[in-house]
C-alpha positions in Angstrom: 71.3 -6.2 73.5 72.5 -3.4 71.4 69.9 -4.5 68.8 67.2 -4.1 71.3 68.6 -0.6 72.0 68.2 0.1 68.3 64.6 -0.9 68.3 63.9 1.3 71.4 65.7 4.3 69.8 63.9 3.9 66.5 60.5 3.8 68.2 61.4 7.1 70.0 62.4 8.8 66.8 59.3 8.0 64.7 56.6 8.0 67.4 56.4 11.7 67.7 52.6 11.6 68.0 49.6 9.5 67.0 50.0 10.5 63.4 53.0 8.3 62.4 54.9 8.7 59.2 55.1 5.7 56.9 58.8 5.9 56.0 58.7 3.3 53.2 55.7 5.0 51.5 57.4 8.4 51.8 60.7 7.1 50.4 59.0 5.5 47.4 56.9 8.7 46.7 59.7 11.2 46.9 62.9 9.4 46.0 64.0 10.2 42.5 66.1 7.1 42.2 65.4 5.4 38.8 65.0 2.1 40.6 61.5 3.4 41.6 60.5 2.5 38.1 60.7 -0.8 36.2 60.4 -2.0 32.6 57.2 -3.7 31.7 55.5 -5.0 28.6 52.0 -3.5 28.5 49.7 -3.6 25.5 52.5 -5.0 23.4 54.8 -2.1 24.2 57.8 -1.8 26.5 57.7 1.1 28.8 59.0 2.3 32.2 56.3 2.6 34.9 56.4 3.4 38.6 56.5 0.2 40.6 53.3 1.3 42.5 51.5 1.5 39.2 51.9 -2.1 38.3 48.6 -3.9 37.4 47.5 -7.4 36.7 48.6 -8.4 33.2 51.8 -6.5 33.1 54.9 -8.5 32.1 57.8 -7.3 34.2 61.4 -7.4 33.1 63.3 -7.7 36.4 66.8 -6.4 36.5 69.5 -6.4 39.2 68.6 -4.0 42.0 64.9 -3.7 41.1 62.4 -3.6 44.0 59.1 -5.0 43.0 56.4 -4.9 45.7 54.0 -7.2 43.9 53.1 -10.9 43.5 54.5 -11.9 40.1 54.8 -15.3 38.4 58.2 -16.1 36.9 57.9 -16.9 33.2 61.6 -17.1 32.3 64.7 -16.6 34.3 68.4 -17.4 34.5 70.3 -17.6 37.9 67.6 -15.4 39.4 67.8 -14.7 43.2 65.6 -12.4 45.4 66.2 -10.7 48.7 63.3 -11.5 51.1 65.2 -10.6 54.3 62.8 -7.8 55.2 59.8 -10.2 54.9 61.0 -13.7 55.9 64.3 -12.9 57.8 66.3 -15.1 55.4 69.8 -13.8 55.4 71.0 -15.2 52.0 69.4 -14.3 48.7 66.9 -17.0 47.7 66.9 -18.7 44.3 63.7 -18.5 42.2 63.1 -20.0 38.8 60.3 -20.4 36.2 60.1 -24.1 37.4 58.8 -22.8 40.8 56.0 -24.9 42.3 53.3 -22.2 42.3 51.3 -23.9 39.5 51.8 -27.4 40.9 49.3 -29.3 43.0 49.7 -28.8 46.7 50.9 -32.4 47.1 53.9 -31.7 44.9 54.8 -28.3 46.3 57.5 -27.4 48.8 55.6 -26.2 51.8 56.9 -23.8 54.5 55.5 -23.7 58.0 54.4 -26.4 60.4 55.4 -29.8 59.2 52.2 -31.5 60.5 50.0 -28.9 58.8 51.9 -29.4 55.5 51.6 -33.2 55.7 47.8 -32.9 56.4 47.4 -30.5 53.5 49.2 -32.8 51.0 47.3 -35.9 52.2 43.9 -34.2 51.9 44.7 -33.0 48.4 45.5 -36.6 47.3 42.2 -37.7 48.8 39.7 -35.1 47.8 41.4 -33.1 45.1 42.0 -29.4 44.9 41.9 -28.0 48.4 41.8 -24.4 47.2 38.4 -25.0 45.6 37.2 -26.7 48.7 38.2 -23.7 50.8 36.5 -21.3 48.4 33.1 -23.0 48.7 33.5 -23.6 52.4 34.5 -20.1 53.7 35.9 -20.0 57.2 34.0 -17.6 59.4 35.6 -18.2 62.8 38.7 -19.9 64.3 40.2 -20.9 67.6 43.9 -21.3 67.1 45.8 -24.2 68.6 47.5 -23.6 71.9 49.5 -25.8 74.3 46.8 -25.6 77.0 43.7 -26.7 75.0 45.7 -28.8 72.5 43.1 -28.5 69.8 42.4 -26.3 66.8 38.8 -25.5 65.8 37.2 -23.5 63.0 33.7 -22.9 61.7 32.9 -22.9 57.9 29.9 -21.9 55.7 29.0 -25.1 53.8 28.2 -24.5 50.2 24.9 -26.4 50.5 22.8 -26.5 53.6 22.9 -29.9 55.2 19.6 -31.1 56.5 19.2 -33.6 59.4 15.9 -34.1 61.2 14.4 -31.6 58.7 16.6 -28.8 60.2 18.8 -26.7 57.9 22.4 -26.6 59.1 24.4 -24.0 57.2 27.5 -24.0 59.4 30.0 -26.8 60.1 32.3 -26.8 63.1 35.5 -28.9 62.6 38.2 -29.6 65.2 41.5 -31.4 65.3 44.0 -31.9 68.1 45.4 -34.4 70.7 43.3 -37.5 70.3 42.4 -37.8 74.0 41.2 -34.2 74.0 39.1 -34.7 71.0 37.5 -37.9 72.3 36.5 -36.2 75.6 34.4 -33.7 73.6 32.6 -36.3 71.5 29.2 -38.0 72.2 28.9 -39.9 68.9 31.1 -41.6 66.3 30.9 -41.7 62.5 31.0 -45.4 61.4 30.3 -46.7 57.9 28.3 -43.5 57.0 26.2 -43.6 60.2 26.3 -41.7 63.5 26.6 -44.1 66.4 26.4 -43.2 70.1 29.8 -43.2 71.8 30.0 -46.1 74.3 32.7 -48.1 76.1 33.2 -50.4 73.2 34.1 -47.6 70.8 36.2 -45.9 73.5 38.2 -49.2 73.9 38.6 -49.4 70.1 39.8 -45.8 70.0 42.4 -46.6 72.7 43.6 -49.7 71.0 44.1 -47.9 67.6 45.7 -45.0 69.3 48.2 -47.1 71.2 49.0 -49.1 68.0 49.9 -46.0 66.1 51.8 -44.3 69.0 53.8 -47.5 69.6 55.2 -47.1 66.0 56.6 -43.6 67.0 54.0 -41.8 64.9 52.4 -38.5 65.9 48.6 -38.9 66.0 45.8 -36.4 65.6 42.1 -36.8 66.3 39.3 -35.2 64.2 35.7 -34.4 64.9 32.9 -32.2 63.6 29.4 -30.8 64.4 26.8 -29.4 62.0 25.2 -26.3 63.6 21.5 -25.8 63.1 20.1 -22.7 61.4 17.6 -22.3 64.2 20.3 -21.5 66.7 22.9 -20.2 64.3 21.2 -18.4 61.4 23.2 -17.1 58.4 25.3 -14.1 59.2 25.5 -15.2 62.8 28.5 -13.5 64.5 30.7 -16.2 65.8 33.3 -15.2 68.4 36.5 -17.2 68.9 37.5 -15.1 71.9 34.3 -15.3 74.0 33.2 -18.6 72.6 29.5 -18.5 71.7 29.2 -21.9 70.0 29.3 -25.5 71.3 32.7 -27.3 71.8 31.2 -30.5 73.3 28.8 -33.3 72.1 30.7 -33.4 68.8 31.0 -36.3 66.3 34.2 -38.3 66.3 35.5 -38.9 62.8 38.8 -40.7 63.2 42.5 -40.6 63.7 45.4 -39.7 61.4 49.0 -40.4 62.1 52.2 -39.1 60.5 55.9 -39.8 60.9 58.2 -37.0 62.1 61.6 -38.8 61.9 64.5 -37.3 64.0 67.5 -35.9 62.2 70.1 -38.5 61.1 72.8 -36.8 63.3 70.8 -36.8 66.5 71.9 -40.3 67.8 75.5 -39.3 67.3 75.0 -36.0 69.1 73.3 -37.7 72.0 76.2 -40.2 72.3 78.8 -37.4 72.3 76.9 -35.5 75.0 76.6 -38.6 77.2 80.3 -39.4 76.8 81.1 -35.8 78.0 79.0 -36.4 81.1 76.0 -34.4 80.0 72.6 -35.7 81.2 69.9 -35.4 78.5 66.2 -34.9 79.4 63.6 -35.0 76.6 60.6 -32.7 76.9 57.9 -33.1 74.3 54.1 -32.6 73.7 53.8 -36.0 72.1 52.0 -39.0 73.7 54.1 -40.8 76.2 54.3 -44.0 74.1 55.3 -42.0 71.0 57.9 -40.1 73.0 59.3 -43.3 74.4 59.8 -44.8 70.9 61.5 -41.7 69.6 63.7 -41.5 72.7 64.9 -45.1 72.2 65.4 -44.4 68.5 67.8 -41.5 69.2 69.5 -43.0 72.2 68.1 -40.8 74.9 66.8 -44.1 76.4 69.6 -46.6 76.0 68.9 -50.0 74.4 69.3 -52.0 77.5 67.8 -49.5 79.9 64.3 -50.3 81.3 61.5 -48.1 82.5 59.0 -49.2 85.2 56.6 -50.4 82.5 59.3 -52.4 80.8 60.2 -54.2 84.1 56.5 -54.8 84.8 56.1 -56.3 81.3 59.1 -58.5 81.7 58.1 -59.8 85.1 54.4 -60.0 84.1 53.3 -57.9 87.1 51.4 -54.6 87.5 53.6 -51.5 87.2 52.5 -50.4 90.7 54.4 -53.4 92.2 57.7 -52.4 90.6 60.2 -50.4 92.7 60.8 -47.2 90.8 64.4 -47.1 92.0 65.2 -50.2 89.9 64.4 -48.4 86.7 67.2 -46.2 85.3 64.8 -44.6 82.8 61.4 -43.1 83.2 58.7 -41.6 81.0 56.5 -39.1 82.9 53.1 -37.9 81.5 52.4 -34.2 81.9 49.1 -35.0 83.7 51.1 -36.9 86.3 53.7 -34.1 86.5 50.9 -31.7 87.6 50.2 -33.8 90.6 53.8 -34.2 91.7 55.3 -32.1 94.5 58.7 -30.4 94.0 60.3 -33.0 96.3 58.9 -35.8 94.1 60.2 -34.1 90.9 63.6 -33.7 92.6 63.6 -37.4 93.4 62.9 -38.3 89.8 65.7 -36.1 88.5 68.2 -37.5 91.0 67.3 -41.2 90.8 66.9 -41.6 87.0 69.7 -41.1 84.5 67.4 -41.2 81.4 64.2 -39.1 81.6 61.5 -38.3 79.1 58.6 -35.9 79.9 55.7 -36.2 77.5 52.5 -34.3 77.0 53.8 -31.3 78.9 53.0 -27.6 78.4 55.4 -24.6 78.5 54.9 -23.9 82.2 55.9 -27.5 83.0 59.1 -27.1 80.9 60.0 -24.1 83.0 59.4 -26.0 86.2 61.7 -28.8 85.1 64.4 -26.3 84.2 64.1 -24.6 87.6 64.2 -28.0 89.5 67.4 -28.9 87.6 69.0 -25.6 88.5 67.9 -26.0 92.1 70.1 -29.1 92.2 73.1 -27.1 91.1 73.1 -28.2 87.5 74.0 -25.8 84.6 71.1 -26.2 82.3 71.0 -25.9 78.5 67.6 -25.8 76.8 67.3 -26.5 73.1 64.0 -25.4 71.6 62.5 -24.6 68.3 59.3 -22.6 68.8 57.5 -19.9 70.9 56.3 -22.5 73.4 59.9 -23.0 74.5 60.6 -19.3 75.1 60.0 -19.3 78.9 62.3 -22.4 79.4 64.9 -20.9 77.1 65.0 -17.6 79.0 65.3 -19.4 82.4 68.1 -21.8 81.3 71.7 -20.9 81.8 72.2 -21.5 78.1 69.4 -21.2 75.6 69.7 -22.6 72.1 66.9 -22.0 69.6 66.9 -24.0 66.4 65.2 -21.4 64.2 65.4 -17.8 65.4 68.5 -15.9 64.2 70.4 -19.1 63.5 72.3 -17.7 60.5 73.7 -14.5 62.3 74.7 -16.7 65.3 76.9 -18.9 63.1 79.4 -16.1 63.0 80.1 -16.7 66.7 81.6 -20.1 65.8 84.3 -18.3 63.8 85.0 -15.7 66.5 88.6 -16.1 67.7 89.0 -16.5 71.5 90.4 -13.5 73.4 94.2 -13.7 73.5 94.4 -13.3 77.3 91.7 -15.8 78.1 94.1 -18.3 79.8 95.5 -15.6 82.1 92.2 -15.1 83.9 90.8 -17.0 86.8 88.0 -19.5 85.9 84.5 -18.1 86.4 82.2 -19.3 89.2 78.7 -20.0 87.8 76.9 -19.1 91.0 78.6 -15.7 91.3 79.9 -14.7 87.8 77.1 -13.7 85.4 77.3 -12.9 81.8 74.5 -10.3 82.2 75.4 -8.2 85.3 75.1 -4.7 86.6 78.2 -3.5 84.8 77.0 -4.8 81.5 73.5 -3.4 81.9 75.0 0.0 82.9 77.3 -0.1 79.9 74.6 -1.1 77.4 71.7 1.2 78.5 73.5 3.9 80.5 76.4 4.6 78.1 76.1 2.9 74.7 72.4 3.4 74.5 72.6 7.1 75.2 75.5 7.5 72.7 73.3 5.9 70.0 70.3 8.0 70.9 72.4 11.2 71.0 74.0 10.4 67.6 70.7 9.8 66.0 69.0 12.9 67.2 72.1 15.0 66.7 72.2 14.0 63.0 68.5 14.6 62.7 68.6 18.2 64.1 71.8 19.0 62.2 70.2 18.2 58.8 67.1 20.2 59.8 69.3 23.2 60.8 71.4 23.0 57.7 68.2 23.3 55.7 66.9 26.2 57.7 64.8 24.7 60.5 66.6 25.3 63.8 65.4 23.2 66.8 63.5 26.1 68.3 61.4 26.5 65.1 60.4 22.8 65.2 58.6 23.2 68.5 54.8 23.1 67.9 55.2 22.9 64.2 53.7 19.4 63.6 50.2 20.5 62.7 51.4 22.9 60.0 54.1 20.5 58.9 51.7 17.7 58.2 49.1 19.8 56.4 49.0 19.3 52.7 47.3 22.6 52.2 50.2 24.7 53.7 52.6 25.3 50.9 54.3 28.5 52.3 55.6 27.3 55.6 58.5 29.5 56.7 61.7 28.2 58.3 64.0 30.0 60.8 65.4 32.3 58.0 62.0 33.1 56.3 62.4 30.6 53.4 59.0 29.1 52.3 58.6 25.4 52.0 55.9 23.4 50.2 54.4 20.2 51.5 56.4 18.1 49.0 59.7 19.8 49.9 59.1 19.3 53.6 58.4 15.6 53.2 61.6 15.1 51.2 63.5 16.8 54.0 61.7 14.7 56.6 62.6 11.4 54.8 66.3 12.6 54.6 66.4 13.2 58.3 64.9 9.8 59.1 67.3 8.0 56.9 70.2 9.9 58.4 68.9 9.0 61.9 69.0 5.3 61.0 72.4 5.5 59.4 73.8 7.1 62.6 72.4 4.3 64.6 73.9 1.7 62.3 77.4 3.4 62.4 77.2 3.4 66.3 76.2 -0.3 66.3 79.1 -1.2 64.0 81.4 0.4 66.5 79.7 -1.4 69.3 80.3 -4.7 67.5 84.0 -4.0 67.5 84.0 -2.9 71.1 82.2 -6.1 72.2 84.8 -8.4 70.7 86.9 -8.3 73.8 86.6 -7.2 77.4 90.1 -5.9 78.1 92.3 -6.2 75.0 92.3 -3.4 72.4 91.2 -4.2 68.9 94.9 -3.7 67.9 95.9 -6.6 70.2 92.9 -8.8 69.3 92.7 -8.2 65.6 89.5 -8.4 63.4 89.7 -12.2 62.6 
């Protein structure tokens, strides 16, 4: 919470008007630290140049402490590490070497980002060759990003040669991928053996059979389709709009399915077993197809080996699922579409009567509903999530655990020693005792927040005053201060300041402001270690 205070305070300090100061640029321009230069080999000669003057073709000799804001390829290195924390958020310095995979084919590279996208990229490169060249000749002109509501991702590309069908030039190609059932709904034809065939019941049943076969193996399945756009309706330089969609998203051509395995971590089954032995009920929520979700749930033990769902009982008794009493099934797999039709009382019945539950093909709003229903039953809910789609459920839960965000700083909590007087206190009551209460909010924003703001601005104005600019002189000075043509600006004592000198002073004040905030936050970290004990009693371990 004190970090959020910091962000608020910083925004106040630098947002003095619409003309914001770029601190990093100012620091690089006016700081005289030798690290603003680096040693390069240029035209066969070694020389020091400013880091902002690096050009393509320079060979840079990187030494400890150098800051190189450029894309460079490593030719030779030994035990080389870089600090990317300001860009990627990685806490530890990251190793880099001349054997890095930048020159390798995509299929052999280590890819960051979405696992499914990385798998698709590598597969396509093995199939058609260099994907970078394909992208260069098929420039993307518009895109609709994937979201949990539509469950598809579409983009439009300029094709390098106009495709002609029915003597009509078609310079643009719309491509789409996403949940197979969503893709099929938008298709009126299917591509079979090089020919376009009208979509009919036979091909729909073939699609369903193939889809179920892949899903039953626990594989994630994606559907693909496309549409060539005619030049008559969409001439070259047509302005496509992904926000207010001005191009067709129906009557597309179905191309096929692609599946991939996303195996669960090795330690998951053991973790599930430990939770269950402690009396913790585990509910799986996923956007995968119900059949895929069921296979994965069985693989990790969320659905036990001898536990049956309604569908399992129906298959064993060779009767329709509708004839099976739902109360006889200890486990259940509920599709998100069915969940939308259920009343709160029906969801409550499912949560009470089934010990092993899987919700599949659900969206973020439905995750939130499930969490609220569990809490309504008096349960203390922990939500474990890994992306932005889980944020609403994570906030609503009594305990939110995210698998990616800030994971490294939070590891330190595991090493924090318990308060020495913890056993002398009465147990907390979940329904009445809250971690975030009025007292904490008052302390954070009403006291600590004001102390941090006061320290920052006090430091800022003291440095200004020590250099001749009293607070009264700063009022209404912005226009003259920012003017590059005013090089005789007088301070409170009549001293004249050039534009360069003023900017050096401004950078100094901003840095001092941030240092004051950091010092205050360091003190807050010590204060927050305990509620009643002093730091002398608790210690720093």
